[in-house]
N, C-alpha and C positions, 0 to 999 in steps of 0.2 A: 688539149695542148700536147704537141708531140714531145716524146721523151728526149732528154738531153743525151748526147753521145757519152759513152762511158768515160772517155778521156776528160770531158768537161766535168762530169760528176766527181771524178777523183781529184780534180784541181781545186774544188770548193768543198770543204768538209760539210757533211750533211747537217751537222749541228748549226752551222752558220746559215745554211740555206733555210732551215726551219725557222730560226728566229728572225731572219730577214723578212719572211713571209708572215710573221706573227706567230706567237706561241700556240701550239696545238696540244690540248690536254688529252689524256688517255680516253676520257669519256667522248670527246669529239672524234678521236680516232676510231673508237668503236662504232659510232654512228656512221662514219664514212665507210667503214668496212661492211656494215649492214647493208648499205646501198650498193656496194661494189662486189662483194663476195657471195657466191651462191650459198656457202655454208652458213653465212652469218645472218640467220633470222633473228627475230626479237628475243627468243629464248636464249639463244647463243650469246647475244649481246648482254643480257642480264647476268649470265654466268660470268662473263669477263668483268662486268661491273662488280660482282660479288668478290671476285678475286682481288680487285684493286682495293676494295674496302677492307678485306681481310689483311692485305699487305700493310695498310696504314695502321691498323690496330696492332699487328705483330711488331711493326717497326717501333711504335711507341713503347711497347712493353720491353722490347730488347734494349732500347736506350736506357730504361730505368731498371734494368735487371739487377744491378749491383746495389742500387738504392733501396729497392723494394724488398729484396730477399736474396738469398744465396742461390744463384742459378744452378749450382751443382747439387742442390738438395735432392733428396730421393723423390721419385715420382712413381707412377704405375709401371708395370712391366708388360712388355708385349712380345711379339714373335722374334726372339733372338737377341734383343738389345735392351739394356737398361735405359729407361727413359728419365730425362731430367724434367724439372718442373716446367721449364719453358717449352719443352717438346710437347708436353701435355696441354699447356695453354694454347700453343699455336694450333695443335690438332683440334681442340675444342672450338676455337674461333672459326677455322675453316669449315668444320663439320656443320656448325650452326649457320654460318653466313651463306655458304654455297647450298647447303641442304634446304634452305628456304626458297630456292628458286624453282618455279614450276617445271622448267625444262630439264631438271636433273632427275634421271631415273635411278641411277646407282652411284654411290660415292664410296671410294676406297682410299684408305690411308696406309702408308707404311707403318704407322703406329698401331693399327688395328689388325687383329688376326683375321677378321672376316669383313667382306664388303657389306654395305648397308643398302638394301633395296628400299628406296623412298617412295616410289609411285610407279604404277603400271600404265597410267594414262596421263595425258598432258593437254592443256589448251593450245599449245603450240604445235607446229607441224613436226618438229623434231624433238627427240629426247636424247640426252647425253649421259655418258659415263664420265665421271671426274675422278682422276687419281692424283694423289699428291704425296710428296715428302714434306711434312709441315715445317721442319726446322733442320735442314741439312747442316752438319758440322757443329752441332750444339756444344761440343766440348770446347770449342774456341771461345765460348762466352766467358770462361774462366780467365782468359787472358785478353779480353777485349778484341778478339779476332772476328773476321767476317763470317757470317752465317747466311743461310738462304732458305727460300721455299721453292720447290720444283713442282710443276703441275703439267698434267696431260689431259687432253679432252678427246674422247672417242664418241662417235655417234652410236647410240644404243640400237642394236640389231634386234628388233622385236620378234624376228623369226626364231631367235635362239632362246633357250632358257635364260632367265636373268643372270644366273651364276656363270653362264658361259659367255655372255655378251662382252665381258671385260677381256676375255682371252683372245684379243685381236693383235696381229703384228703391229709394230710401231708405224709401219707405212700407212696404216689406216687412221692415224691421228688426224683430227681436223684442226687442232691447234695445240700448242705447247709453249712452255716458257719457264722463266724463273724470276724470283725477286732476290736481290742481293742486299742484305742489311749491313752496310759498312759505313764509311765516312759520309756517304749519302745513300739513300734508298733507291735502287735501280730496278726497274721493271722491264724485262726483255721478253718480247712476244713474237711468235710467228703464227700466222693463220694459213700457212701453206703458200704464201706468195712473197717471201722475203722476211727479213727480221727487222723489227723496229725497237728502239730503246727509249725509255722514259725515265725521268728522274723526279722524285717527289720534291716539290717546292713547298717547304713548310710554311712560307708566308701566305700562301693561298690554299694550302691543304689539297693540292691536286698534283697528279703525275703529269709532267710536261714532256712532250716528245723532243728529244735532243738529237736523234739520228734516225734516218730512214734507210731501208734496204742495206743494212750493214753487210759488209763483205769481210770475211776473215782473210788475213794476209795469206798468200799462197805458200809462203815459207816463214820460218821463225826458229832461230837456233835456241829453243828452250824446250825442256821436257819437264813434266810434272808427274812425279811418282814417289811413293813412300819407299825410299831405298833401304830403309831398315829391314825390309823383307827380301832384299835382293837375293840372298843365298838360296831362298826357296822358290825363286822365279824359275819358270821353264828356261831352257838353254837359249832359245831364240831371243827372249827379252834381255837376258844377261849379255848376249852378243851385241844386241842393239845398243845397250848402255855403254859397252866398251867402245863401240864405234862412235857414238855421240860425244863421249868425253875426249876421244882422240881427235875429234873435229871441232873442239872448242865450243860445244854446246853448254848451256848453263842450266842447272837444276833449280826449279822454282816449285815449292810445294807448301801450300797453306794448311791442308788438312780438311778443307771443306770443298766438295766438288764444285759448288756454285762459284766460290771465290776463284778457284783455280781455272775453271772453264771460262769465266768472264774475262780474265786476263788473256787467255789464249784466243778468245773470240776477237779481242781488240788488238792484240800484239802478235798473234801467230804462235805456233808451236804445237806440241802434242801432249795430251793427258793420257796416262796409262794406269790401269788398275788390273794387273795380271792375275791369273790364278796362282795360288800358293799351296804349299803342303797342307796348311791349315784350312784354306778355302779353295779346294780344287775346281769348283765351278765359278770362281770369282766371288767377290764380296758385295758388289753393288747390285741393287735390285733393278731388274730389267724394266719393269713397268713404271716404277716411281722415279727412277733416276736416269737410267741409260736411254730409254726411248725418248723422253721429252728433250733431254740435252742433245741427243743425236739428231732429232728433227731440227732443232735450232741451228746446230752446226752445219748440217747439210743444206738447209735453206740459206745459209750465209756463204755457201760455196766450199765448205770443208768436207771431211769424210769421217765416217763412224763405223768401226768394225769391232766384232767380238773375237775374231780370229782371222787367219789368212784369207779365207774365202767365205766369211760369214758377216755380211752387213748386219749391223744391229737391228735396223728397221725391218729386216726380213724374217726375224726369228718369230716363230709362232709359239706363244707362251703356253705352258701346261699348268702353271700355277701363278696366282697373282703375286706371290712373294719370291718368284724365281730369280735366281742370281745369275750374273754373267760377267765374264771378263770385259774390259773396256779399252778401246784404243780410239781416241777422238782428237780432232784438231785440223790443222792445215793439211790440205790434200797431199802435198808433197812430203810433209813430215810423217803423216800416217803411212805413206807408201814406204818410207825408209824402214819403219818398224816391221811392216808386213814382209818386206824383202828378207829381213833377218829371220823372221819366223818361218818363212817357206823353206829355208835351208835345213829345217828340222832341229 
């Protein structure tokens, strides 16, 4: 069936088109992609299925966090961050569920110092490397705020040593996305041909597609940044904030990248995590946070940069826990930031 003109698409919200045609679950969507997308073989589809199962388990535990235990209780410690109990729980769920899939060669988590090599052969045609931040923004659990899971999927390069196969630029990702655990549980996914959004329907226990081919608004007079660190931002970022406030921009900052970026994806704007005196290389991790969110944003028509002439997806990582500055969001809003940075 020929595609609808863009003007017609925008006149009818994707959510209404989806339900008018009948609800499509994430599992159905995965099977459709397996038939349509070159990358989506059966191993790949099983991995996406494992991610959806993990999301349901984590969502259930997050909802009961305050009833079952203190979410701020002490947990294990990893590379650079103190972990909370639910960080550890989410990490364990993802490691077990995804690690059981035949197509997964290597799995790496922000919570673990080293990646885990699971298998060197597979019954499937392809093997994959899965990277994830299991519970982004977990400090928000203390105040019933939004948290999320971020994931990235790379094809395993068998010509490389296993420990080097992960160190691919974000442009090589075959899929990426995130899960937002908030007033509803939202699963956002790209397989390199647009962005689709699903919401967990607790009455049937399935993620249901509510929007197809999401497009980020071209503009949006919102910025999201922790202005508590403003005095240590480079001059260009401070100059941008002066300009934005002079032009009636509104600051919106949740403190969880997934929650902030989900709002920007739907409403437009820009998300900033500049370098600071304390974190001169930036604080967000390139491979677990910046790359997957950058892929989602670019697939939705936005832009993602680490600096004036450094697209995030072009960076060749040297370490799996490498950090980076981040400028993500509507293309026009990102360009406003870059314009101020280029002035030095």
